[in-house]
Rosetta silent file (secondary structure, phi, psi, omega in degrees, C-alpha in Angstrom):
SEQUENCE: XXXXXXXXXXXXXXXXXXXXXXXXXXXXXXXXXXXXXXXXXXXXXXXXXXXXXXXXXXXXXXXXXXXXXXXXXXXXXXXXXXXXXXXXXX
SCORE:     score description
SCORE:     0.000 S_00000001
   1 L     0.000  138.824 -179.736  -16.474 -151.311   40.313 S_00000001
   2 L   -63.665  146.812  178.436  -14.661 -148.043   39.788 S_00000001
   3 L   -68.892  -15.916 -176.443  -11.072 -148.252   38.630 S_00000001
   4 L   -90.092    1.953 -178.519  -10.085 -145.943   41.494 S_00000001
   5 L   -81.097  130.390  176.267  -11.065 -148.360   44.270 S_00000001
   6 L  -101.477  104.260 -178.929   -8.203 -149.749   46.300 S_00000001
   7 L   -68.012  131.263  178.082   -9.304 -153.164   47.570 S_00000001
   8 L   -67.540  112.769  178.122   -8.000 -153.816   51.094 S_00000001
   9 L  -133.423  164.874  179.299   -5.432 -156.617   50.727 S_00000001
  10 L  -115.413  144.563  177.330   -2.433 -157.872   52.671 S_00000001
  11 L   -70.389  -13.086  179.716    1.053 -158.535   51.350 S_00000001
  12 L   -82.162  -11.071 -176.968    0.960 -161.751   53.391 S_00000001
  13 L   -81.140  151.122  173.730   -1.790 -163.269   51.235 S_00000001
  14 L   -75.470  168.691  177.276   -1.173 -165.681   48.375 S_00000001
  15 H   -59.295  -41.722  179.194   -2.193 -164.815   44.833 S_00000001
  16 H   -63.840  -39.805  178.771   -5.246 -167.078   45.164 S_00000001
  17 H   -65.026  -40.650  177.632   -6.294 -165.391   48.407 S_00000001
  18 H   -62.120  -45.215  178.971   -6.015 -161.952   46.799 S_00000001
  19 H   -60.526  -42.787 -179.013   -8.130 -163.123   43.852 S_00000001
  20 H   -64.671  -40.733  179.109  -10.759 -164.542   46.224 S_00000001
  21 H   -67.801  -43.038  178.099  -10.978 -161.305   48.238 S_00000001
  22 H   -61.919  -41.422  177.679  -11.221 -159.191   45.071 S_00000001
  23 H   -60.092  -40.147  177.907  -13.981 -161.506   43.800 S_00000001
  24 H   -60.697  -48.545 -179.063  -15.904 -160.960   47.042 S_00000001
  25 H   -66.120  -32.224  176.077  -15.718 -157.172   46.709 S_00000001
  26 H   -64.787  -36.353  178.043  -16.740 -157.379   43.044 S_00000001
  27 H   -69.850  -34.821  174.864  -19.885 -159.260   44.097 S_00000001
  28 H   -60.546  -45.299  177.999  -20.605 -156.546   46.681 S_00000001
  29 H   -59.779  -43.323  179.418  -20.387 -154.019   43.844 S_00000001
  30 H   -63.863  -34.827  179.524  -22.732 -156.146   41.712 S_00000001
  31 H   -61.518  -32.716  179.188  -25.248 -156.308   44.580 S_00000001
  32 H   -81.624  -32.213 -173.748  -25.518 -152.529   44.399 S_00000001
  33 H   -87.699  -47.544 -174.206  -25.589 -152.247   40.614 S_00000001
  34 L  -139.486   -5.457 -176.905  -27.736 -155.103   39.329 S_00000001
  35 L    97.823  154.977 -176.565  -28.198 -157.681   42.055 S_00000001
  36 E  -144.151  148.907  177.556  -26.301 -160.869   42.780 S_00000001
  37 E   -60.829  125.782 -176.799  -27.111 -164.506   43.441 S_00000001
  38 H   -59.742  -43.300 -178.919  -27.445 -164.973   47.211 S_00000001
  39 H   -63.838  -40.188  176.706  -25.729 -168.388   47.229 S_00000001
  40 H   -62.936  -45.204  179.569  -22.743 -167.038   45.301 S_00000001
  41 H   -58.211  -47.049 -179.111  -22.491 -164.096   47.694 S_00000001
  42 H   -65.521  -40.431  177.753  -22.529 -166.361   50.752 S_00000001
  43 H   -61.396  -46.021 -179.775  -19.979 -168.718   49.211 S_00000001
  44 H   -67.925  -33.180  176.859  -17.611 -165.859   48.421 S_00000001
  45 H   -67.016  -40.689  178.283  -18.086 -164.388   51.903 S_00000001
  46 H   -60.884  -40.941  177.381  -17.174 -167.726   53.500 S_00000001
  47 H   -67.191  -40.395  176.005  -13.987 -167.785   51.451 S_00000001
  48 H   -55.942  -42.887 -178.801  -13.331 -164.144   52.408 S_00000001
  49 H   -68.566  -25.540  173.448  -13.632 -165.185   56.085 S_00000001
  50 H   -68.457  -35.628 -179.621  -11.034 -167.924   55.536 S_00000001
  51 H   -81.425  -39.509 -178.096   -8.627 -165.255   54.305 S_00000001
  52 L  -121.434   77.806 -174.249   -9.705 -162.563   56.812 S_00000001
  53 L   -74.551  -25.053 -175.674  -10.827 -164.536   59.883 S_00000001
  54 L   -77.090  134.760  179.644  -10.578 -161.696   62.418 S_00000001
  55 H   -64.136  -41.286 -179.720  -13.694 -159.606   63.097 S_00000001
  56 H   -63.884  -40.579  178.223  -11.633 -156.445   63.706 S_00000001
  57 H   -65.612  -41.281  177.787   -9.792 -156.917   60.397 S_00000001
  58 H   -60.947  -47.507 -179.869  -13.084 -157.483   58.588 S_00000001
  59 H   -60.525  -42.975  179.105  -14.601 -154.324   60.084 S_00000001
  60 H   -62.132  -46.924 -178.602  -11.521 -152.280   59.148 S_00000001
  61 H   -65.928  -42.232  178.295  -11.489 -153.609   55.590 S_00000001
  62 H   -62.361  -41.269  179.992  -15.246 -153.136   55.144 S_00000001
  63 H   -64.572  -44.087  179.160  -14.992 -149.553   56.425 S_00000001
  64 H   -60.400  -43.588  178.900  -12.092 -148.781   54.067 S_00000001
  65 H   -64.568  -45.558 -177.750  -14.046 -150.206   51.117 S_00000001
  66 H   -63.594  -37.540  179.085  -17.239 -148.354   52.081 S_00000001
  67 H   -62.514  -31.965 -179.260  -15.422 -145.022   52.397 S_00000001
  68 H   -83.018  -31.363 -168.585  -14.218 -145.365   48.813 S_00000001
  69 H  -116.653  -14.776 -170.781  -17.408 -146.698   47.223 S_00000001
  70 L    60.253   28.245  176.199  -20.359 -145.763   49.450 S_00000001
  71 L  -120.029  127.474 -176.074  -21.215 -149.481   49.321 S_00000001
  72 L  -100.263  107.583  174.211  -21.482 -151.385   52.605 S_00000001
  73 H   -59.169  -35.118  178.438  -20.342 -155.020   52.527 S_00000001
  74 H   -59.448  -48.399 -178.823  -21.778 -155.339   56.040 S_00000001
  75 H   -66.852  -34.751  176.911  -25.272 -154.295   54.921 S_00000001
  76 H   -63.808  -46.733 -179.173  -25.128 -156.567   51.872 S_00000001
  77 H   -68.274  -35.718  176.976  -24.210 -159.552   54.030 S_00000001
  78 H   -61.271  -45.527  179.188  -26.825 -158.620   56.630 S_00000001
  79 H   -63.014  -40.966 -179.397  -29.496 -158.565   53.923 S_00000001
  80 H   -63.539  -36.758  179.847  -28.259 -161.913   52.554 S_00000001
  81 H   -74.264  -29.074 -172.891  -28.527 -163.501   56.014 S_00000001
  82 H   -94.239   -1.166 -177.267  -31.972 -162.075   56.737 S_00000001
  83 L  -128.871  158.637  173.272  -33.734 -163.023   53.516 S_00000001
  84 L  -103.654    3.892 -179.357  -34.534 -166.123   51.537 S_00000001
  85 L   -60.141  143.586 -179.818  -34.566 -164.204   48.265 S_00000001
  86 L   -74.602  -26.657 -178.466  -32.443 -165.753   45.541 S_00000001
  87 E  -119.649  131.776  176.995  -31.104 -162.368   44.400 S_00000001
  88 E  -101.895  119.968  179.143  -29.646 -159.731   46.690 S_00000001
  89 L  -130.998  127.415 -179.969  -30.112 -156.191   45.356 S_00000001
  90 L   -96.583    0.000    0.000  -29.278 -153.086   47.322 S_00000001
């Protein structure tokens, strides 16, 4: 992930929640660069949804991330849901 990416986070989150959200976005980046284990991706997304439960908040955060990186968390998760492949590569 580029050093210039500003991960969408909230000041209301705990340190652990921030780490979990950053880990999710790092896996999105890995899916574009070299591929990522599907089970890990789904696990990290579930944790992301515990931190960011609202659909509108998720869409806003995904859009902000995509504008900076040209990487779509939505498309990565869509691919993960629609395939049985062990590795997700964009």
